[in-house]
C-alpha positions, 0 to 999 in steps of 0.5 A, a space after each residue: 927651427 924651434 919657435 919660441 918667441 911668443 909672449 904666452 899671454 894665456 899662460 900668465 902669471 907663469 910667463 910673467 917671469 919665465 918664457 913659456 918654452 922654459 916652463 917645466 914639463 915633467 921635470 925639464 923645460 918644454 923646449 928641451 923635449 924638442 932639442 933632445 928629439 932633434 939630437 936623437 935624429 942626428 940634427 946638429 944645428 938648431 935655430 931658436 927665435 926669441 922675443 919675451 925675456 929672450 935673455 933667459 934662453 941662452 942662460 938656460 940652454 947655453 950653446 947646445 953642447 950638452 946635447 952634442 949640437 949647436 944652438 943658434 939664436 934669432 933675438 927678433 925682440 931685441 932686434 925689432 922690438 917685438 915678436 914677428 909671428 911664425 912666418 916673419 920669425 922663420 923668414 928672418 932666421 933663413 940665413 941661419 937656417 940655410 947657412 950651410 946651403 941647405 934649403 930644407 929644414 924642420 920647424 916646430 913650435 916650442 909650446 907643444 908637447 910631442 914626446 914620441 914624435 920622431 924627426 925622421 932624417 930619411 923623410 926630411 931628405 926625401 922632402 928636400 929632394 922633392 918639388 914640394 915647398 912644405 910637408 905638414 903634420 896634422 892632429 885630429 880635432 881637439 876639444 879646445 880647437 873643434 873646427 880644425 885648420 886644414 884638410 888632406 885630400 886623397 892624393 895627400 895634398 893639404 887643402 883649406 877645405 873639406 874634413 879639417 884637422 888641426 895643424 900640429 905646428 910641426 912641419 918641413 919647409 923649403 926656403 922658397 916657401 917664404 919667398 915674399 916675406 922680408 926679414 923683420 916683417 910681422 906675419 903669420 905663417 897662415 898667409 904663406 900656407 894658404 898660397 902654397 896650398 892653393 898652388 898644390 905645393 904642400 902635402 900633409 899626413 895625420 899624426 895620432 901619437 900623444 900631442 898637446 898644445 900647452 896654452 894655459 896654466 890648466 893645460 900645463 897642470 894636466 900635461 904634468 898629470 899625464 901618465 
């Protein structure tokens, strides 16, 4: 799943007429970097949730045929009148995500840039066979986020205290992780994460490759100046 429903307030005025995931990074919409990475990993079905200017997504991306996969849209803004946040957005799209009986899936935010990240199918399969509810990737503390979000203990489990790193907005999840979140409910994923972490059902690892959160026009300008 690619999370693309946010309004992108800090990116205004660029997002007044274009959804943030469709802003171009190095010549192509930011969301396309994720679609291409999923395609290279052999993934053939992707769900994209939308809210702000939702009609532009299908007009720009189509049905996914150009990448040899299928794009499915969860238009939560059109259906519920607002974006449902990360937890609510994924919970609302679970029937699309698990349509073929799969209980595990990738989730990534559309507004991060991770050009070298590999959505490893072997790692996804191992996670699906495990009792875990989620596996997350963290990145080192960022100048714009110096406090961090979660830690990793010696056994590889995510923690809510200790030496905190920044959640990269990349994760593997099980359907059961979202138990208790109703379709159409407005909820941040942090609520479910805190509960699952305290139950020792979430593992994590540190990612040290190129990563950027594209949150404002100056960050977009910096990103396009990389390399």
